[in-house]
N, CA, C and O of each residue as an XYZ file, in Angstrom:
236
protein
N     -18.834      5.649     12.701
C     -18.355      6.156     11.424
C     -18.517      5.038     10.389
O     -17.911      3.980     10.562
N     -19.280      5.213      9.358
C     -19.475      4.173      8.344
C     -18.168      3.818      7.655
O     -17.317      4.683      7.448
N     -18.002      2.525      7.292
C     -16.761      2.086      6.668
C     -16.565      2.649      5.265
O     -15.474      2.547      4.706
N     -17.631      3.254      4.681
C     -17.507      3.839      3.348
C     -16.792      5.185      3.383
O     -16.396      5.710      2.342
N     -16.626      5.746      4.591
C     -15.905      7.014      4.694
C     -14.411      6.762      4.530
O     -13.921      5.647      4.703
N     -13.708      7.837      4.190
C     -12.274      7.711      3.929
C     -11.461      8.587      4.862
O     -11.931      9.616      5.349
N     -10.244      8.161      5.097
C      -9.234      8.958      5.783
C      -8.128      9.127      4.764
O      -7.452      8.160      4.413
N      -7.941     10.318      4.295
C      -7.017     10.524      3.189
C      -7.550      9.792      1.967
O      -8.670     10.045      1.523
N      -6.750      8.890      1.429
C      -7.193      8.165      0.229
C      -7.533      6.707      0.524
O      -7.700      5.916     -0.404
N      -7.640      6.336      1.809
C      -7.972      4.946      2.164
C      -9.249      4.904      2.988
O      -9.661      5.905      3.574
N      -9.868      3.728      3.024
C     -11.078      3.562      3.827
C     -10.705      3.614      5.311
O      -9.542      3.445      5.676
N     -11.697      3.847      6.149
C     -11.473      3.889      7.589
C     -10.925      2.546      8.070
O     -10.031      2.508      8.915
N     -11.453      1.456      7.542
C     -10.985      0.123      7.922
C      -9.510     -0.049      7.565
O      -8.716     -0.508      8.386
N      -9.150      0.319      6.344
C      -7.744      0.213      5.922
C      -6.866      1.137      6.757
O      -5.750      0.764      7.119
N      -7.348      2.326      7.066
C      -6.604      3.275      7.908
C      -6.310      2.655      9.267
O      -5.192      2.775      9.770
N      -7.289      2.000      9.864
C      -7.104      1.369     11.172
C      -6.095      0.228     11.090
O      -5.306      0.036     12.016
N      -6.109     -0.530      9.999
C      -5.122     -1.601      9.813
C      -3.716     -1.030      9.706
O      -2.776     -1.546     10.311
N      -3.582      0.038      8.933
C      -2.279      0.689      8.759
C      -1.776      1.200     10.110
O      -0.612      1.002     10.459
N      -2.647      1.850     10.856
C      -2.277      2.364     12.173
C      -1.811      1.246     13.089
O      -0.815      1.407     13.793
N      -2.505      0.118     13.096
C      -2.120     -1.014     13.940
C      -0.731     -1.515     13.562
O       0.081     -1.799     14.442
N      -0.444     -1.627     12.252
C       0.880     -2.068     11.795
C       1.966     -1.089     12.206
O       3.053     -1.494     12.618
N       1.670      0.205     12.092
C       2.656      1.218     12.460
C       2.932      1.204     13.956
O       4.081      1.345     14.376
N       1.893      1.037     14.760
C       2.082      0.967     16.217
C       2.936     -0.245     16.587
O       3.800     -0.156     17.459
N       2.694     -1.373     15.923
C       3.480     -2.580     16.173
C       4.942     -2.354     15.795
O       5.843     -2.791     16.511
N       5.179     -1.677     14.680
C       6.544     -1.394     14.237
C       7.265     -0.496     15.235
O       8.437     -0.721     15.534
N       6.583      0.512     15.748
C       7.185      1.416     16.734
C       7.529      0.652     18.008
O       8.591      0.867     18.593
N       6.640     -0.235     18.439
C       6.899     -1.028     19.637
C       8.135     -1.918     19.444
O       8.976     -2.014     20.338
N       8.243     -2.563     18.283
C       9.397     -3.412     18.002
C      10.684     -2.591     17.946
O      11.723     -3.026     18.442
N      10.612     -1.415     17.347
C      11.783     -0.544     17.261
C      12.252     -0.146     18.651
O      13.448     -0.177     18.940
N      11.318      0.226     19.505
C      11.656      0.634     20.865
C      12.334     -0.508     21.615
O      13.345     -0.300     22.287
N      11.780     -1.713     21.501
C      12.381     -2.874     22.170
C      13.779     -3.136     21.615
O      14.698     -3.451     22.372
N      13.944     -3.008     20.307
C      15.248     -3.241     19.683
C      16.285     -2.253     20.183
O      17.438     -2.620     20.410
N      15.885     -1.014     20.354
C      16.821     -0.005     20.841
C      17.322     -0.344     22.240
O      18.498     -0.141     22.539
N      16.442     -0.861     23.102
C      16.862     -1.257     24.437
C      17.791     -2.465     24.388
O      18.761     -2.525     25.143
N      17.510     -3.423     23.515
C      18.368     -4.597     23.381
C      19.766     -4.173     22.918
O      20.769     -4.656     23.443
N      19.827     -3.275     21.943
C      21.111     -2.782     21.438
C      21.860     -2.032     22.536
O      23.057     -2.241     22.730
N      21.160     -1.170     23.245
C      21.794     -0.400     24.322
C      22.310     -1.288     25.442
O      23.416     -1.081     25.940
N      21.521     -2.270     25.839
C      21.945     -3.187     26.902
C      23.191     -3.966     26.485
O      24.118     -4.140     27.276
N      23.203     -4.433     25.238
C      24.373     -5.151     24.736
C      25.611     -4.268     24.702
O      26.700     -4.701     25.080
N      25.445     -3.038     24.251
C      26.567     -2.102     24.188
C      27.117     -1.819     25.584
O      28.330     -1.709     25.762
N      26.228     -1.700     26.579
C      26.690     -1.439     27.946
C      27.424     -2.634     28.543
O      28.298     -2.459     29.392
N      27.085     -3.840     28.113
C      27.817     -5.013     28.581
C      29.236     -5.002     28.044
O      30.181     -5.329     28.763
N      29.388     -4.625     26.773
C      30.697     -4.607     26.138
C      31.548     -3.459     26.675
O      32.734     -3.627     26.955
N      30.937     -2.317     26.810
C      31.669     -1.115     27.238
C      30.820     -0.361     28.254
O      30.064      0.534     27.875
N      30.930     -0.708     29.557
C      30.106     -0.060     30.576
C      30.349      1.447     30.624
O      31.409      1.937     30.235
N      29.357      2.156     31.101
C      29.483      3.606     31.226
C      30.570      3.931     32.238
O      30.737      3.236     33.240
N      31.294      4.982     31.964
C      32.366      5.433     32.843
C      31.820      6.471     33.826
O      30.718      6.992     33.655
N      32.618      6.758     34.856
C      32.247      7.844     35.764
C      32.146      9.134     34.981
O      32.575      9.203     33.829
N      31.586     10.148     35.594
C      31.438     11.453     34.952
C      32.774     11.886     34.359
O      33.800     11.846     35.039
N      32.766     12.291     33.119
C      33.987     12.719     32.453
C      34.550     11.672     31.516
O      35.399     11.977     30.678
N      34.084     10.436     31.648
C      34.523      9.389     30.736
C      35.944      8.939     30.984
O      36.468      9.059     32.092
N      36.555      8.424     29.947
C      37.919      7.880     30.050
C      38.941      9.007     30.168
O      38.735     10.112     29.667
N      40.038      8.701     30.839
C      41.121      9.682     30.917
C      42.264      9.202     30.022
O      42.254      8.059     29.566
N      43.227     10.048     29.773
C      44.353      9.713     28.903
C      45.176      8.570     29.431
O      45.846      7.891     28.653
N      45.153      8.327     30.748
C      45.967      7.249     31.323
C      45.272      5.895     31.287
O      45.881      4.882     31.630
N      43.998      5.859     30.874
C      43.272      4.579     30.792
C      43.850      3.720     29.674
O      44.268      4.232     28.636
N      43.870      2.409     29.897
C      44.273      1.489     28.838
C      43.204      1.486     27.759
O      42.010      1.558     28.050
N      43.640      1.402     26.528
C      42.676      1.303     25.408
C      42.252     -0.137     25.274
O      42.997     -1.057     25.612
N      41.024     -0.326     24.768
C      40.495     -1.677     24.577
C      41.175     -2.363     23.423
O      40.858     -3.511     23.114
């Protein structure tokens, strides 16, 4: 595909650069979500099915 062609309003080369940046952003977001989830589970581990009961001590 010649670089003079366009995808939407940008060149194919610019489109590929944009796509690479977006893929990198998605990868970073995914990793961040796991880091946040892991930290949250350390602070407040998952409970057995049904969660906390009324007799549990509050944090």
